[in-house]
N, C-alpha and C positions, 0 to 999 in steps of 0.2 A: 141540153146540159143542166137545166133546171130541174128536170123528171129525175136524171140521173143522181144529182146531189142528195133531192129530196128520199128518192130510194135508199140510199147510203144512210142516211139521216134515221130513216125510220127503222131500217135493219139494226143500226148500232143502238138506237133503244131500245126495241125489244129484246137483243142481247142483253144489254144492261138490266131490264126488268127480269130476264133469266136470272142472272147472277144474283139480283139482289132477292130472287125466291129461294135459289137453289140451297145456301146455306141453312136456311128454316127447315129444309126438308129431314135432314138427319136429326134436328132436335125433336120432331115428331114421331120420327122412328124408334129413337132411344126413350122417350117417356112411354112407347106402347109396350117396348120390351122389359123396363124398369117395373111396370105394373104388374106383371106377373113373374115375379122372382120365385126361383125354385126354392129358397128359404121359405117363403111364405106358403107354397102351394103344398109343402111337404112336413108342415109342421105338426099334423096330428100323426103321421107316420112315423116321425121321428121321436115323439112323445111315447108312442105304444111300442115302436120295435127299436129304438135305440139306433135306428140307421138312416141315414141321409142321402139320398141318391144324388151324385154327383154328374155323372153325364153317361150317355151310352152312343157309342159311335161305330162305324164301320170301319172295318179295320181288314189287313189280309187282302187286297184287291177285292174289298167288299164281298168276301166270302165267309167273314165273321163280324157278328156285333161284341163290344166289347164294353160290358157294362160294370161301372165303378160306382162304388159307394162307401161313405165314411161312417166308421163306428163311433157313435157319441155317447152309448151307454153301454157298456161291454156284457153288462148282465142280460138287459132286455135284448140284445141284439144276438144271444146265444142260438135259439131257434133258426134264427136267418142263416147262421153261420154252421149249424151241424152238418156232419159229413153224410148222414144218412138222408137227410132232405131232399128230395127231386127237385132241381130247378129247371125252369123251361120260360120260353120268350113266347107271347102270343101277339100277331098282328092283330089290333084292334078293328080293321075295316074288313079283313077275311076270315079271321079267326082261326087262321092255320097257326100252329105250334111248334117252336124252333127249340130241338135242345141242345145240350150242353156237349160238345163231343168229347169221345172218350179216349183216350191214349193207352200206351202200355203202362204208363205210370199212373192213370186214374183220371178221372173228368177233369176238364179244364176250368176250375173254378177255386176259388179261395176258400178254405173252411179253415175252423179254428175251434180247438175245444174252450179256450178261455180267449175270447175275442179281447183285441186292445183299442181301448178308445184312442181315438183321433189318428187312427190306422185306416187306410184306404184297402178296400178288398177288391176283388176284380173276378167277374165270370165272363167267359167265353161262350156265346152260343154261335150253332151254326147256322149259314146262310147260304148252303151250297148253290142252291138255285137263284140266288140275287134278289128275291122278290122283295125284299126289306131294302128301302132305299131311304135316302135322307130325306127327311120332313116325315117320314112314315111315323104314325102312332102306335106304341107299342105298351104292352104290359108285362112286367116279369113276376113270377110268381115262385114264391119257394115255400112248399108247405102251406099254411095260413097266412104267409106274409105275400101281399101283394100291392107291387107299385106301378098304378096306373097312369095312363096318359103321360108316358114318357114320350118326347120328340128325339127322333134317332139324327144325330149331327154327322 
């Protein structure tokens, strides 16, 4: 009887110890994430090109990658949004290139002669073989513009 009671008490203490540590774990994870804010990582890009990458996500049952960026300076962003500039995505691990799908209406990307500050633009890249997955590191290249080290969500 004493062994069972002692065992129950030790299990309860271990459980309470785990409960005391678990609330601290998310705090550490949050600190790691906030240490590398996208706003801080892309400051130079924003100053040079007038665009700020927002996110890159898998969509369409993972057959496409949806890249969104915000125009912060319309004059600097003109070369990025030029219709004639070829846009593509590159997997940083394999070096494989993914193009913008073209429909009867044209490429699946936002372009503008006069970009608008504060507006988000979208580019879709094909991922028909589903080789890009969540967590992959990719680069988006549009002419001389290059957004590197983007993590696919």
